[in-house]
C-alpha positions in Angstrom: 78.6 -105.7 28.7 77.0 -108.6 27.0 74.4 -107.9 24.3 70.8 -109.1 24.7 69.3 -111.4 22.1 67.3 -108.4 20.6 70.4 -106.2 20.6 72.4 -108.8 18.7 69.8 -109.1 16.0 69.4 -105.4 15.6 73.2 -105.0 15.2 73.2 -107.9 12.7 70.5 -106.2 10.7 72.4 -102.9 10.7 75.5 -104.7 9.5 73.4 -106.3 6.7 72.1 -102.8 5.7 75.7 -101.5 5.6 76.8 -104.4 3.4 73.9 -103.5 1.0 75.4 -100.0 0.8 72.2 -98.4 2.0 72.5 -94.6 2.5 73.9 -93.3 5.8 70.6 -91.5 6.4 68.6 -94.7 6.0 70.9 -96.7 8.3 70.8 -93.9 10.9 67.0 -94.0 10.8 66.9 -97.7 11.4 69.5 -97.4 14.2 67.6 -94.7 16.1 64.1 -96.2 15.6 65.0 -99.8 16.5 67.1 -99.0 19.5 64.3 -96.8 21.0 61.9 -99.7 20.4 64.3 -102.1 22.2 64.6 -99.8 25.1 60.8 -99.7 25.4 60.5 -103.5 25.2 63.1 -104.0 28.0 62.0 -101.2 30.3 58.2 -101.6 29.9 57.8 -105.3 29.3 61.1 -107.0 30.3 61.4 -108.4 26.8 64.9 -109.1 25.6 64.5 -112.0 23.2 63.3 -111.8 19.6 60.9 -114.7 20.0 59.2 -112.9 23.0 58.1 -109.9 20.9 54.3 -110.0 20.3 52.1 -108.0 17.9 50.6 -106.3 21.0 54.0 -105.0 22.1 54.3 -103.1 18.8 50.8 -101.7 18.9 51.3 -100.6 22.5 54.7 -99.0 21.6 53.0 -96.9 18.9 50.3 -95.8 21.4 53.1 -95.1 23.9 55.0 -92.8 21.5 51.8 -91.0 20.5 50.7 -90.3 24.0 54.1 -89.1 25.3 55.0 -86.8 22.4 58.2 -85.5 20.9 61.6 -86.2 22.5 60.2 -88.0 25.5 61.2 -91.5 24.4 65.0 -92.0 24.7 67.4 -94.9 24.4 69.3 -94.0 27.5 68.0 -91.7 30.3 71.5 -90.3 30.7 71.2 -88.7 27.3 68.7 -86.2 28.8 71.6 -84.8 30.9 73.4 -84.0 27.7 70.7 -83.0 25.2 68.2 -81.4 27.6 65.1 -82.3 25.4 62.8 -80.6 27.9 64.3 -77.2 26.9 63.1 -77.6 23.3 60.1 -75.5 22.3 58.4 -78.6 20.7 59.0 -80.9 23.7 56.0 -83.2 24.3 54.2 -81.8 21.3 52.3 -84.4 19.2 54.4 -86.6 16.9 53.2 -86.4 13.3 51.5 -89.4 11.7 54.3 -89.4 9.1 57.0 -89.8 11.8 55.0 -92.6 13.6 54.5 -94.4 10.3 58.3 -94.2 9.8 58.8 -95.9 13.2 56.3 -98.6 12.2 57.8 -99.1 8.8 61.3 -99.5 10.2 60.2 -102.1 12.8 58.3 -104.0 10.0 61.5 -104.0 7.9 63.5 -105.6 10.8 61.0 -108.3 11.6 60.4 -109.2 7.9 64.2 -109.5 7.5 64.4 -111.8 10.5 61.7 -114.0 9.0 63.6 -114.2 5.7 66.7 -115.1 7.7 64.7 -118.0 9.3 64.9 -116.6 12.8 61.1 -116.3 13.2 58.3 -118.7 12.8 55.5 -116.3 13.6 56.1 -112.7 12.5 54.6 -110.1 15.0 54.3 -107.4 12.3 52.0 -109.5 10.0 48.9 -107.7 11.4 50.5 -104.3 11.9 49.4 -101.6 9.5 50.5 -98.0 8.9 48.3 -95.3 10.4 46.0 -93.8 7.8 47.1 -90.2 7.1 45.3 -87.2 5.7 47.5 -85.8 3.0 48.2 -82.2 3.3 48.2 -80.4 0.0 51.7 -79.4 -1.1 52.0 -75.6 -1.2 53.3 -74.4 -4.6 55.5 -71.4 -5.4 54.1 -69.2 -8.2 56.2 -67.3 -10.7 56.1 -63.9 -8.8 57.1 -65.6 -5.6 59.9 -67.4 -7.3 61.3 -64.2 -8.9 61.1 -62.4 -5.5 63.1 -65.2 -4.0 65.8 -65.0 -6.6 66.0 -61.2 -6.0 67.2 -61.8 -2.4 70.5 -63.3 -3.5 73.4 -60.9 -3.9 74.7 -61.8 -7.4 77.9 -59.7 -6.8 79.1 -62.2 -4.3 80.2 -65.8 -5.1 77.9 -67.5 -2.6 74.9 -65.3 -3.6 75.3 -66.1 -7.3 75.9 -69.8 -6.4 72.7 -69.9 -4.4 70.7 -68.4 -7.2 71.9 -71.0 -9.7 71.2 -73.8 -7.2 67.6 -72.6 -6.8 67.2 -72.4 -10.6 68.6 -75.8 -11.1 66.4 -77.4 -8.4 63.3 -75.8 -10.1 64.5 -76.9 -13.6 65.5 -80.5 -12.8 63.6 -81.6 -9.7 66.7 -83.2 -8.2 67.1 -83.5 -4.4 69.2 -80.8 -2.7 71.7 -83.5 -1.4 72.2 -84.8 -5.0 72.7 -81.2 -6.2 75.4 -80.2 -3.7 77.4 -83.4 -4.4 77.6 -82.6 -8.2 80.9 -82.2 -9.9 81.4 -80.0 -13.0 82.1 -83.1 -15.1 78.6 -84.4 -14.4 77.1 -81.8 -16.8 76.5 -82.8 -20.4 75.9 -79.6 -22.2 75.5 -81.2 -25.6 72.5 -83.4 -24.5 71.4 -81.0 -21.7 71.5 -83.6 -19.0 73.3 -84.2 -15.7 74.4 -87.6 -14.3 73.6 -88.0 -10.6 75.7 -90.6 -8.9 75.2 -89.9 -5.2 71.5 -90.5 -5.0 68.9 -92.0 -2.6 69.2 -95.7 -3.0 72.6 -95.3 -4.7 71.0 -95.7 -8.2 72.5 -93.5 -10.8 70.1 -91.5 -13.0 70.0 -88.6 -15.4 68.1 -85.3 -14.9 67.6 -82.8 -17.8 67.8 -79.1 -18.1 66.4 -76.4 -20.4 68.2 -74.1 -22.8 67.7 -71.3 -20.3 69.3 -73.3 -17.6 72.1 -74.2 -19.9 73.0 -70.6 -20.5 72.8 -69.8 -16.8 75.1 -72.7 -16.0 77.7 -71.7 -18.6 77.7 -68.1 -17.2 78.0 -69.4 -13.6 80.9 -71.7 -14.5 82.9 -68.7 -15.8 82.2 -66.8 -12.6 82.9 -69.9 -10.4 86.4 -70.5 -12.0 87.5 -67.1 -10.7 87.0 -68.2 -7.1 87.9 -71.8 -6.9 89.8 -74.7 -8.5 87.7 -77.5 -7.0 85.9 -79.9 -9.2 82.7 -79.3 -7.2 79.9 -77.5 -9.0 78.6 -75.7 -6.0 81.4 -75.4 -3.4 81.7 -73.1 -0.4 83.9 -70.0 -0.7 86.7 -72.3 0.8 86.3 -74.9 -1.9 84.7 -77.5 0.3 81.3 -79.2 -0.1 78.4 -77.0 0.8 76.3 -78.8 3.5 72.5 -79.3 3.0 71.9 -77.6 6.4 73.9 -74.5 5.5 72.1 -74.1 2.2 68.7 -74.7 3.8 69.4 -71.9 6.3 70.5 -69.5 3.5 67.4 -70.4 1.4 65.1 -70.0 4.5 66.6 -66.5 5.2 66.2 -65.5 1.6 62.6 -66.7 1.6 61.8 -64.8 4.8 63.1 -61.6 3.2 60.9 -62.3 0.1 57.9 -63.2 2.2 57.9 -66.7 0.9 58.2 -69.8 3.1 60.5 -72.1 1.2 62.5 -75.3 1.6 64.6 -77.2 -1.0 62.2 -80.1 -1.1 59.4 -77.6 -1.8 61.2 -76.5 -4.9 61.5 -80.1 -6.0 57.7 -80.5 -5.5 57.2 -77.3 -7.4 59.1 -78.7 -10.3 56.9 -81.9 -10.3 53.8 -79.8 -10.1 54.7 -77.6 -13.0 55.9 -80.5 -15.1 52.5 -82.2 -14.8 50.6 -79.0 -15.4 52.7 -78.4 -18.6 51.5 -81.8 -20.0 54.2 -84.1 -18.6 53.4 -87.7 -17.7 53.8 -89.6 -14.4 56.0 -92.3 -15.9 58.7 -89.9 -17.2 58.4 -87.8 -14.0 59.0 -90.8 -11.9 62.2 -91.6 -13.7 63.4 -88.0 -13.4 62.6 -87.8 -9.7 64.2 -91.2 -9.0 61.2 -92.7 -7.3 61.0 -96.4 -6.8 57.8 -96.7 -8.8 55.3 -94.7 -10.7 52.8 -95.4 -7.9 55.0 -93.5 -5.5 54.9 -90.5 -7.9 51.2 -90.6 -8.4 50.5 -90.8 -4.7 52.8 -87.8 -4.1 51.6 -85.5 -6.8 47.9 -86.2 -7.2 47.0 -83.2 -4.9 46.9 -80.5 -7.5 44.6 -77.6 -6.5 41.1 -77.2 -8.0 42.3 -74.1 -9.9 45.2 -76.0 -11.4 43.1 -78.9 -12.4 40.5 -76.5 -14.0 43.3 -74.8 -15.9 44.7 -78.1 -17.1 41.2 -79.2 -18.1 40.7 -76.1 -20.3 44.0 -77.0 -22.2 42.9 -80.6 -22.8 39.1 -80.4 -23.1 38.0 -82.7 -26.0 35.0 -80.5 -26.9 37.1 -77.3 -26.5 39.5 -78.6 -29.2 36.8 -79.7 -31.6 35.2 -77.4 -34.2 31.5 -77.7 -33.4 29.1 -76.7 -36.1 25.7 -75.2 -35.3 
């Protein structure tokens, strides 16, 4: 079946993304978002050419998605006969502003690229803005909760001990869980207490750093690990294969439930950043460690410290509190 004009340009854009070595996750996000948008343009407005897309089409698409709710917009109606979205507990529930903004952002990337390619004279996304969001304060994990979480792992089993070390490493380095599970043993530099991450978001290598305590834990773990596997992976499954993010997330969620703590790998990364700042760390260094594209991204993500945390930090840095006042 012959592709429409819009379908051709979307496929060309996805090929461009692949040639740039963008991550599989990013390309998949573009693919899903843009093809849903194309289906909407064709079905609701009869638009199949790139030059026919107007700013109003994009605004109306955003409203369309928000009104209909989760899993109601599909690329092909036949997929409903396979996936049965109406059976999901969150079917038709409101789509978060973050998700809608991701849709808008991906559409903007496509049309900005088309303009750079010289395919557009007037860009329909020029006057399209992201929806203003109310930032939800990131929930931290305190020391007692963290220790209760660690207690849920059975250290006498390989996978239990492995999961404990993963949690410790996430809290100590702030790396992403996907980066952590791809690590090889040779990535660890014990002399300089740093780890080279090569499979990262954006495919940009960077170093993260670990403490003396973490160094001792890692050395003990490696002795234990060598009894169970010969793979070069730092955190393999019991069969020596790569542990999937989904599998670890489930095991962590189960441990958290038993400890009475709602926890997710990214929450531990956030917890690292929070504690780093509260202990006197600066945004510039934190941005480098986390692998953010800019310091601004880091500042926007971690300026939501609680009043109590700000008050505590203030007491440690109060100018008057550090002076010797005579009187």
